[in-house]
FIPAMAR-391398 format. One record per residue (C-alpha): residue number from 1; residue in one letter; x, y negated, z. Coordinates in nm, 4 decimals. Layout:
N
<node num="NUM" residu="A" u="X" v="Y" w="Z"/>
...
This chain:
200
<node num="1" residu="X" u="12.4345" v="-7.1760" w="13.4762"/>
<node num="2" residu="X" u="12.0938" v="-7.1956" w="13.6323"/>
<node num="3" residu="X" u="12.1226" v="-7.2489" w="14.0199"/>
<node num="4" residu="X" u="11.8447" v="-7.0827" w="14.2013"/>
<node num="5" residu="X" u="11.9863" v="-7.2118" w="14.5600"/>
<node num="6" residu="X" u="11.6741" v="-7.3228" w="14.7770"/>
<node num="7" residu="X" u="11.4216" v="-7.1677" w="14.5146"/>
<node num="8" residu="X" u="11.2207" v="-6.8510" w="14.5846"/>
<node num="9" residu="X" u="11.3005" v="-6.5115" w="14.4485"/>
<node num="10" residu="X" u="10.9980" v="-6.5681" w="14.2071"/>
<node num="11" residu="X" u="11.1855" v="-6.8653" w="14.0535"/>
<node num="12" residu="X" u="11.4934" v="-6.6437" w="13.9862"/>
<node num="13" residu="X" u="11.2786" v="-6.3647" w="13.8470"/>
<node num="14" residu="X" u="11.1102" v="-6.6070" w="13.6025"/>
<node num="15" residu="X" u="11.4472" v="-6.7396" w="13.5005"/>
<node num="16" residu="X" u="11.5655" v="-6.3980" w="13.4069"/>
<node num="17" residu="X" u="11.2601" v="-6.3147" w="13.2420"/>
<node num="18" residu="X" u="11.2858" v="-6.6270" w="13.0219"/>
<node num="19" residu="X" u="11.6330" v="-6.4948" w="12.9182"/>
<node num="20" residu="X" u="11.8576" v="-6.6948" w="13.1405"/>
<node num="21" residu="X" u="12.1644" v="-6.4519" w="13.2139"/>
<node num="22" residu="X" u="12.3994" v="-6.6717" w="13.4145"/>
<node num="23" residu="X" u="12.2734" v="-6.7691" w="13.7517"/>
<node num="24" residu="X" u="12.4308" v="-6.9245" w="14.0643"/>
<node num="25" residu="X" u="12.3694" v="-6.9304" w="14.4588"/>
<node num="26" residu="X" u="12.5310" v="-7.1229" w="14.7218"/>
<node num="27" residu="X" u="12.5030" v="-6.8667" w="15.0093"/>
<node num="28" residu="X" u="12.5792" v="-6.4977" w="15.0330"/>
<node num="29" residu="X" u="12.2874" v="-6.4251" w="15.2664"/>
<node num="30" residu="X" u="12.0348" v="-6.6013" w="15.0324"/>
<node num="31" residu="X" u="12.1604" v="-6.4371" w="14.7349"/>
<node num="32" residu="X" u="12.1502" v="-6.0868" w="14.9033"/>
<node num="33" residu="X" u="11.7716" v="-6.1419" w="15.0133"/>
<node num="34" residu="X" u="11.6906" v="-6.2698" w="14.6596"/>
<node num="35" residu="X" u="11.9074" v="-6.0717" w="14.4124"/>
<node num="36" residu="X" u="11.9813" v="-5.7456" w="14.6219"/>
<node num="37" residu="X" u="11.7199" v="-5.5454" w="14.4374"/>
<node num="38" residu="X" u="11.6827" v="-5.7711" w="14.1269"/>
<node num="39" residu="X" u="11.6814" v="-5.5833" w="13.8148"/>
<node num="40" residu="X" u="11.7840" v="-5.7186" w="13.4801"/>
<node num="41" residu="X" u="12.0953" v="-5.8127" w="13.2715"/>
<node num="42" residu="X" u="12.2406" v="-6.1188" w="13.4153"/>
<node num="43" residu="X" u="12.5545" v="-6.2398" w="13.6001"/>
<node num="44" residu="X" u="12.5291" v="-6.3832" w="13.9537"/>
<node num="45" residu="X" u="12.8142" v="-6.6259" w="14.0575"/>
<node num="46" residu="X" u="12.8722" v="-6.7525" w="14.4153"/>
<node num="47" residu="X" u="12.9295" v="-7.1295" w="14.3943"/>
<node num="48" residu="X" u="12.9370" v="-7.2026" w="14.7588"/>
<node num="49" residu="X" u="13.1903" v="-7.1594" w="15.0357"/>
<node num="50" residu="X" u="13.2906" v="-6.8028" w="15.1012"/>
<node num="51" residu="X" u="13.3677" v="-6.7127" w="15.4561"/>
<node num="52" residu="X" u="13.5943" v="-6.4242" w="15.5001"/>
<node num="53" residu="X" u="13.3508" v="-6.2183" w="15.7106"/>
<node num="54" residu="X" u="13.1038" v="-6.2233" w="15.3852"/>
<node num="55" residu="X" u="13.3454" v="-6.0751" w="15.1537"/>
<node num="56" residu="X" u="13.2302" v="-5.7247" w="15.1783"/>
<node num="57" residu="X" u="12.8597" v="-5.8269" w="15.0914"/>
<node num="58" residu="X" u="13.0064" v="-6.0663" w="14.8248"/>
<node num="59" residu="X" u="13.2098" v="-5.7953" w="14.6724"/>
<node num="60" residu="X" u="12.8941" v="-5.5951" w="14.6044"/>
<node num="61" residu="X" u="12.6733" v="-5.8808" w="14.4919"/>
<node num="62" residu="X" u="12.8331" v="-6.1061" w="14.2709"/>
<node num="63" residu="X" u="13.0232" v="-6.0862" w="13.9337"/>
<node num="64" residu="X" u="13.2325" v="-6.4117" w="14.0037"/>
<node num="65" residu="X" u="13.3247" v="-6.6096" w="14.3170"/>
<node num="66" residu="X" u="13.3733" v="-6.9771" w="14.1799"/>
<node num="67" residu="X" u="13.4599" v="-7.1217" w="14.5229"/>
<node num="68" residu="X" u="13.8219" v="-6.9467" w="14.6304"/>
<node num="69" residu="X" u="13.9991" v="-7.2195" w="14.8435"/>
<node num="70" residu="X" u="14.2228" v="-7.0111" w="15.0427"/>
<node num="71" residu="X" u="14.4588" v="-6.7537" w="14.9829"/>
<node num="72" residu="X" u="14.3147" v="-6.5595" w="15.2773"/>
<node num="73" residu="X" u="13.9870" v="-6.5619" w="15.1394"/>
<node num="74" residu="X" u="14.1167" v="-6.4254" w="14.8090"/>
<node num="75" residu="X" u="14.3013" v="-6.1467" w="14.9790"/>
<node num="76" residu="X" u="14.0163" v="-6.0425" w="15.1889"/>
<node num="77" residu="X" u="13.8025" v="-6.0448" w="14.8790"/>
<node num="78" residu="X" u="14.0751" v="-5.8224" w="14.7243"/>
<node num="79" residu="X" u="14.0563" v="-5.5977" w="14.9846"/>
<node num="80" residu="X" u="13.6766" v="-5.5421" w="14.9754"/>
<node num="81" residu="X" u="13.6955" v="-5.5050" w="14.5981"/>
<node num="82" residu="X" u="13.9657" v="-5.2351" w="14.6214"/>
<node num="83" residu="X" u="13.7427" v="-5.0297" w="14.8550"/>
<node num="84" residu="X" u="13.4821" v="-5.0388" w="14.5809"/>
<node num="85" residu="X" u="13.7250" v="-4.9773" w="14.2963"/>
<node num="86" residu="X" u="13.5777" v="-5.2906" w="14.1301"/>
<node num="87" residu="X" u="13.7254" v="-5.6177" w="13.9711"/>
<node num="88" residu="X" u="13.5817" v="-5.9573" w="13.9785"/>
<node num="89" residu="X" u="13.6415" v="-6.2939" w="13.8324"/>
<node num="90" residu="X" u="13.7387" v="-6.5843" w="14.0434"/>
<node num="91" residu="X" u="13.7801" v="-6.9514" w="14.0164"/>
<node num="92" residu="X" u="13.9758" v="-7.1630" w="14.2402"/>
<node num="93" residu="X" u="13.7892" v="-7.4796" w="14.3924"/>
<node num="94" residu="X" u="13.9456" v="-7.8203" w="14.4067"/>
<node num="95" residu="X" u="13.8213" v="-8.0980" w="14.6177"/>
<node num="96" residu="X" u="13.8492" v="-8.3652" w="14.3520"/>
<node num="97" residu="X" u="13.6378" v="-8.6301" w="14.5439"/>
<node num="98" residu="X" u="13.8435" v="-8.6231" w="14.8607"/>
<node num="99" residu="X" u="13.5175" v="-8.5931" w="15.0746"/>
<node num="100" residu="X" u="13.5843" v="-8.3988" w="15.4084"/>
<node num="101" residu="X" u="13.2404" v="-8.2408" w="15.3816"/>
<node num="102" residu="X" u="13.3259" v="-8.0497" w="15.0784"/>
<node num="103" residu="X" u="13.5149" v="-7.7341" w="15.0363"/>
<node num="104" residu="X" u="13.8066" v="-7.6797" w="14.8094"/>
<node num="105" residu="X" u="14.1863" v="-7.7023" w="14.8152"/>
<node num="106" residu="X" u="14.2564" v="-8.0525" w="14.9355"/>
<node num="107" residu="X" u="14.5368" v="-8.1295" w="14.6780"/>
<node num="108" residu="X" u="14.6667" v="-8.0332" w="14.3353"/>
<node num="109" residu="X" u="14.9838" v="-7.9075" w="14.5131"/>
<node num="110" residu="X" u="14.8082" v="-7.6762" w="14.7828"/>
<node num="111" residu="X" u="14.6207" v="-7.5043" w="14.4627"/>
<node num="112" residu="X" u="14.9288" v="-7.4770" w="14.2610"/>
<node num="113" residu="X" u="15.1186" v="-7.3344" w="14.5697"/>
<node num="114" residu="X" u="14.8389" v="-7.0556" w="14.5781"/>
<node num="115" residu="X" u="14.7745" v="-6.9762" w="14.2156"/>
<node num="116" residu="X" u="15.0754" v="-6.7221" w="14.1694"/>
<node num="117" residu="X" u="14.9813" v="-6.5253" w="14.4655"/>
<node num="118" residu="X" u="14.5930" v="-6.5032" w="14.3753"/>
<node num="119" residu="X" u="14.6931" v="-6.4109" w="14.0147"/>
<node num="120" residu="X" u="14.8966" v="-6.1115" w="14.1595"/>
<node num="121" residu="X" u="14.5815" v="-5.9694" w="14.3285"/>
<node num="122" residu="X" u="14.5036" v="-5.6847" w="14.1074"/>
<node num="123" residu="X" u="14.1022" v="-5.6624" w="14.1735"/>
<node num="124" residu="X" u="14.0584" v="-6.0247" w="14.0955"/>
<node num="125" residu="X" u="14.0680" v="-6.1875" w="13.7666"/>
<node num="126" residu="X" u="14.1764" v="-6.5500" w="13.7823"/>
<node num="127" residu="X" u="13.9604" v="-6.7352" w="13.5298"/>
<node num="128" residu="X" u="13.9803" v="-7.1046" w="13.5895"/>
<node num="129" residu="X" u="13.8775" v="-7.3918" w="13.8309"/>
<node num="130" residu="X" u="13.5671" v="-7.5426" w="13.9834"/>
<node num="131" residu="X" u="13.4928" v="-7.8720" w="14.1411"/>
<node num="132" residu="X" u="13.1980" v="-8.0500" w="14.2845"/>
<node num="133" residu="X" u="13.1838" v="-8.4154" w="14.1915"/>
<node num="134" residu="X" u="13.1316" v="-8.6903" w="14.4212"/>
<node num="135" residu="X" u="12.7743" v="-8.7710" w="14.5127"/>
<node num="136" residu="X" u="12.7905" v="-9.1213" w="14.3667"/>
<node num="137" residu="X" u="12.6182" v="-9.3538" w="14.1347"/>
<node num="138" residu="X" u="12.9598" v="-9.4661" w="14.0131"/>
<node num="139" residu="X" u="13.0149" v="-9.2921" w="13.6964"/>
<node num="140" residu="X" u="13.3731" v="-9.3908" w="13.6646"/>
<node num="141" residu="X" u="13.4381" v="-9.2256" w="14.0091"/>
<node num="142" residu="X" u="13.2587" v="-8.9026" w="13.9028"/>
<node num="143" residu="X" u="13.4542" v="-8.9139" w="13.5561"/>
<node num="144" residu="X" u="13.7780" v="-8.9409" w="13.7444"/>
<node num="145" residu="X" u="13.7029" v="-8.6447" w="13.9723"/>
<node num="146" residu="X" u="13.6160" v="-8.4415" w="13.6577"/>
<node num="147" residu="X" u="13.9317" v="-8.5651" w="13.4609"/>
<node num="148" residu="X" u="14.1553" v="-8.4838" w="13.7521"/>
<node num="149" residu="X" u="14.0335" v="-8.1151" w="13.7384"/>
<node num="150" residu="X" u="14.0649" v="-8.1034" w="13.3633"/>
<node num="151" residu="X" u="14.4132" v="-8.2408" w="13.3734"/>
<node num="152" residu="X" u="14.5191" v="-7.9812" w="13.6202"/>
<node num="153" residu="X" u="14.3490" v="-7.6983" w="13.4293"/>
<node num="154" residu="X" u="14.5426" v="-7.8141" w="13.1220"/>
<node num="155" residu="X" u="14.8523" v="-7.8304" w="13.3184"/>
<node num="156" residu="X" u="14.8044" v="-7.4721" w="13.4277"/>
<node num="157" residu="X" u="14.7102" v="-7.3386" w="13.0813"/>
<node num="158" residu="X" u="15.0386" v="-7.4830" w="12.9360"/>
<node num="159" residu="X" u="15.2365" v="-7.2335" w="13.1232"/>
<node num="160" residu="X" u="15.0683" v="-6.9409" w="12.9202"/>
<node num="161" residu="X" u="15.0988" v="-6.6816" w="13.1784"/>
<node num="162" residu="X" u="14.7273" v="-6.6630" w="13.2842"/>
<node num="163" residu="X" u="14.5859" v="-6.5402" w="12.9674"/>
<node num="164" residu="X" u="14.2267" v="-6.5460" w="13.0679"/>
<node num="165" residu="X" u="14.2235" v="-6.9120" w="13.2344"/>
<node num="166" residu="X" u="13.9747" v="-7.0501" w="13.0159"/>
<node num="167" residu="X" u="13.6833" v="-7.1588" w="13.2627"/>
<node num="168" residu="X" u="13.6315" v="-7.5115" w="13.3806"/>
<node num="169" residu="X" u="13.3167" v="-7.5169" w="13.5982"/>
<node num="170" residu="X" u="13.2059" v="-7.8684" w="13.7021"/>
<node num="171" residu="X" u="12.8826" v="-8.0978" w="13.6682"/>
<node num="172" residu="X" u="12.5444" v="-8.0533" w="13.8131"/>
<node num="173" residu="X" u="12.1983" v="-8.1864" w="13.7334"/>
<node num="174" residu="X" u="12.2820" v="-8.5467" w="13.7878"/>
<node num="175" residu="X" u="12.6212" v="-8.5528" w="13.6272"/>
<node num="176" residu="X" u="12.6526" v="-8.2548" w="13.3924"/>
<node num="177" residu="X" u="12.6642" v="-8.4984" w="13.0632"/>
<node num="178" residu="X" u="12.9897" v="-8.6525" w="13.2056"/>
<node num="179" residu="X" u="13.1261" v="-8.3014" w="13.2932"/>
<node num="180" residu="X" u="13.0646" v="-8.1834" w="12.9453"/>
<node num="181" residu="X" u="13.2592" v="-8.4918" w="12.8008"/>
<node num="182" residu="X" u="13.5430" v="-8.4169" w="13.0444"/>
<node num="183" residu="X" u="13.5656" v="-8.0578" w="12.9170"/>
<node num="184" residu="X" u="13.3316" v="-7.8371" w="13.1286"/>
<node num="185" residu="X" u="13.2661" v="-7.4867" w="12.9951"/>
<node num="186" residu="X" u="13.0157" v="-7.4178" w="13.2776"/>
<node num="187" residu="X" u="12.7666" v="-7.6617" w="13.4259"/>
<node num="188" residu="X" u="12.5586" v="-7.5599" w="13.7378"/>
<node num="189" residu="X" u="12.2093" v="-7.6701" w="13.6770"/>
<node num="190" residu="X" u="11.9191" v="-7.6569" w="13.9443"/>
<node num="191" residu="X" u="11.6932" v="-7.9578" w="13.9755"/>
<node num="192" residu="X" u="11.6797" v="-8.0236" w="13.5968"/>
<node num="193" residu="X" u="11.5684" v="-7.6804" w="13.5373"/>
<node num="194" residu="X" u="11.3316" v="-7.5951" w="13.8372"/>
<node num="195" residu="X" u="11.2397" v="-7.9242" w="13.9689"/>
<node num="196" residu="X" u="11.3109" v="-8.0487" w="14.3339"/>
<node num="197" residu="X" u="11.3591" v="-7.7757" w="14.5980"/>
<node num="198" residu="X" u="11.0584" v="-7.7291" w="14.8235"/>
<node num="199" residu="X" u="10.8455" v="-7.8499" w="14.5586"/>
<node num="200" residu="X" u="10.8751" v="-8.2405" w="14.6713"/>
């Protein structure tokens, strides 16, 4: 996935023109300004925190929200999608690093408590899990974070009731190799594709 957060609309246009079809944005408002009238055959995912008051815009703009971390947010998005007669893929985000500044369910148990309820929402397709690894030079800590998500992912898949539960989104420009080694099916790359934000 090419992450265009913090880059101008021209960068997103160039990425699409170059054949990139999977793109990610962190904020609903920035994505709306950048992609609201963007032509082309591409999927746009929200990879940042979704506030409930942004679900109406998000329901129109994105093909997937990767960052569901509360049942209430999923329910609000479900309601907006129902109004549009539209379905959308979602991932559940787990805070695997324990960092209080990061979004995501705080524990495996908290996520598992919600998964059945989210799966029952008919306008959402629950496709998998997402995490943001710790911002650390300690590769073993990063690996533990990704391994924890993979283990939970595999635990959920063994149940067999979620037929389309196949997506494991983890890893960014600084740690995507480790994420791939731990089973990532989507890595979210910005800096490694487009350079540093702000041109610095």
